[in-house]
C-alpha positions as CSV (number, residue, x, y, z in Angstrom):
1,M,85.1,120.2,143.6
2,E,82.3,120.6,140.9
3,T,84.9,122.5,138.9
4,A,87.6,120.6,139.6
5,S,85.2,117.7,137.8
6,A,84.0,119.6,135.1
7,Q,87.8,121.1,133.9
8,A,89.2,117.2,134.7
9,G,86.1,116.4,132.0
10,Q,86.7,119.2,129.5
11,L,90.5,117.7,129.9
12,I,89.7,114.2,128.8
13,T,87.3,115.6,126.2
14,V,89.8,117.8,124.5
15,L,92.6,114.4,125.2
16,I,90.0,112.4,123.2
17,M,89.1,114.7,120.3
18,A,92.9,115.1,119.8
19,F,93.5,111.5,119.6
20,A,90.4,111.4,116.9
21,L,92.5,114.5,114.9
22,G,95.8,112.3,115.5
23,L,94.6,109.7,113.6
24,D,94.1,111.4,111.0
25,A,98.4,111.9,110.7
26,F,98.4,108.6,111.8
27,S,96.6,106.7,108.8
28,L,98.5,108.7,106.2
29,G,101.5,108.6,107.8
30,I,101.5,105.1,107.5
31,G,100.5,105.5,103.5
32,I,103.7,107.9,103.1
33,G,105.9,105.3,105.5
34,M,104.7,102.6,103.5
35,R,106.9,104.4,100.1
36,G,109.9,104.6,102.5
37,I,111.1,107.9,104.4
38,R,113.9,108.3,106.3
39,R,114.2,109.4,110.0
40,L,114.9,113.1,109.6
41,D,112.3,113.2,107.0
42,I,110.0,111.9,109.8
43,V,110.8,114.7,112.4
44,K,110.6,117.2,110.3
45,L,107.0,115.8,109.0
46,S,106.0,115.6,112.1
47,F,106.9,118.8,113.8
48,V,105.4,120.4,111.3
49,I,102.4,118.7,111.5
50,G,102.4,119.5,115.0
51,V,103.0,123.2,114.4
52,F,99.7,123.0,111.7
53,H,97.7,120.9,114.6
54,I,98.2,123.8,116.7
55,V,97.4,126.9,113.9
56,M,94.5,125.7,112.3
57,P,92.4,124.8,115.6
58,L,93.2,128.6,116.8
59,L,92.6,129.6,113.8
60,G,89.1,127.9,113.9
61,M,88.8,128.3,117.5
62,Y,88.8,132.5,117.2
63,A,85.7,132.2,114.5
64,G,83.8,130.1,116.5
65,Y,83.9,132.3,118.7
66,Y,82.7,135.1,117.0
67,V,79.8,132.7,115.3
68,S,79.0,132.3,119.4
69,S,78.6,136.1,119.4
70,L,76.8,136.2,116.3
71,L,74.7,132.8,117.0
72,G,73.9,132.5,120.8
73,N,72.6,129.5,121.9
74,V,72.2,128.0,118.3
75,A,76.0,128.3,118.2
76,T,75.9,124.8,120.1
77,F,73.8,123.0,117.8
78,A,75.8,124.8,114.5
79,A,78.8,123.1,116.5
80,G,77.0,119.8,117.4
81,G,76.5,119.8,113.3
82,L,79.8,120.5,111.8
83,L,81.4,117.7,113.8
84,L,79.1,115.2,112.5
85,L,79.5,116.6,109.1
86,L,83.3,116.3,109.5
87,G,83.1,112.7,111.4
88,G,80.9,111.5,108.4
89,H,83.4,112.9,105.7
90,M,86.0,111.1,107.4
91,I,83.8,107.9,107.8
92,Y,83.0,108.2,104.2
93,S,86.7,108.7,103.0
94,A,88.1,105.6,105.0
95,L,85.4,103.3,103.5
96,R,85.7,104.7,99.9
97,G,89.4,104.1,99.8
98,E,90.4,108.0,98.7
99,A,94.4,107.2,98.7
100,V,96.4,109.8,99.5
101,Q,98.3,112.2,96.4
102,P,101.5,111.2,95.6
103,F,103.6,113.9,96.5
104,D,107.8,114.3,97.5
105,H,107.5,115.0,101.3
106,R,111.1,115.4,101.3
107,T,110.6,119.1,99.4
108,L,108.9,121.9,101.7
109,W,106.0,122.4,99.2
110,G,105.2,118.6,100.4
111,I,105.6,119.0,103.9
112,L,103.1,121.7,103.4
113,V,101.1,120.2,101.2
114,F,100.4,116.7,104.1
115,A,100.4,118.8,106.9
116,L,97.5,121.0,105.9
117,S,96.1,117.8,104.2
118,V,96.1,116.4,107.9
119,S,95.5,119.5,110.2
120,I,92.4,121.1,107.5
121,D,89.9,118.6,109.8
122,S,91.1,120.1,113.4
123,F,90.1,123.7,111.7
124,S,86.6,122.3,111.9
125,V,87.1,121.3,115.1
126,G,88.5,124.5,116.4
127,I,85.0,126.3,115.3
128,S,83.3,123.9,117.4
129,L,85.2,124.3,119.8
130,G,85.6,127.8,119.9
131,M,81.6,128.6,120.1
132,F,82.5,127.0,123.9
133,A,83.7,127.8,126.8
134,T,87.3,126.2,126.6
135,D,90.9,126.5,127.3
136,I,92.4,127.6,124.2
137,L,96.3,127.3,124.8
138,L,95.9,123.8,126.6
139,T,93.5,122.5,123.8
140,V,96.1,123.7,121.1
141,L,99.1,122.7,122.8
142,L,97.4,118.6,123.0
143,F,96.3,119.4,119.4
144,G,100.0,120.2,118.4
145,L,101.2,116.9,120.5
146,V,99.0,114.8,120.0
147,G,99.3,115.4,116.2
148,G,103.3,115.5,116.4
149,I,103.3,111.9,118.4
150,M,100.7,110.4,116.1
151,S,102.3,111.4,112.7
152,V,106.0,109.9,114.0
153,L,103.8,106.8,115.3
154,G,102.0,106.2,111.7
155,L,105.2,107.5,109.5
156,S,107.1,105.2,111.9
157,L,104.5,101.9,111.5
158,G,104.0,102.8,107.5
159,R,107.6,101.5,107.3
160,R,106.1,98.4,108.0
161,V,102.7,97.6,108.0
162,S,100.6,97.4,105.6
163,Y,98.7,100.0,104.3
164,S,94.8,98.4,104.7
165,M,95.5,99.6,108.4
166,G,95.9,103.1,107.6
167,E,92.1,103.5,105.8
168,Y,90.6,102.1,109.6
169,G,92.8,104.6,111.6
170,E,90.6,107.5,109.8
171,A,87.2,105.7,109.5
172,F,87.7,105.3,113.8
173,G,88.6,109.3,113.8
174,G,85.5,109.6,112.4
175,V,83.3,107.6,114.2
176,I,84.8,109.6,117.4
177,L,84.2,113.0,116.3
178,F,80.8,112.0,115.1
179,V,79.9,110.6,118.7
180,F,80.8,114.0,119.7
181,G,79.0,115.8,117.1
182,L,75.8,113.5,118.7
183,L,76.4,114.5,121.9
184,F,76.6,118.4,121.4
185,I,73.0,118.4,119.7
186,F,72.2,116.2,122.0
């Protein structure tokens, strides 16, 4: 009974973190969608973002496992600190109003740059998660699925909604990561 409860809690935590990371793809997708985007480009971008949301945290988790074996119990505080910094940076960026740099989302280079820019946070979160016992396959697949879905929603919505809403999405994602950082530390 206790194991099932712990697994359910871990699944809920991973889903919330995946949603928080996906909000970055969602918010930046709104900005790209506002410039006009075809449905085929939405599918391509979202697929690549989903792949990056799998690869980046996976790389981060392996780095986190290594750090955890070196640091022991200090790793928990380091992971919490990382999430605090990451969440704080996302909130600061959203409040400061940093805009997405223009690029051509139809080129391979543009797709890769955009996918990397919205997935780099996943690497840091992966490091934090790598310091804990977590189901790697489930975690990265959920990150990828949610990241891909959130980018589809953001890109599609960007065709219809004002750009300012995207800033709130990034700030909300930052708040969620910040709260998880506090929970890891305390």
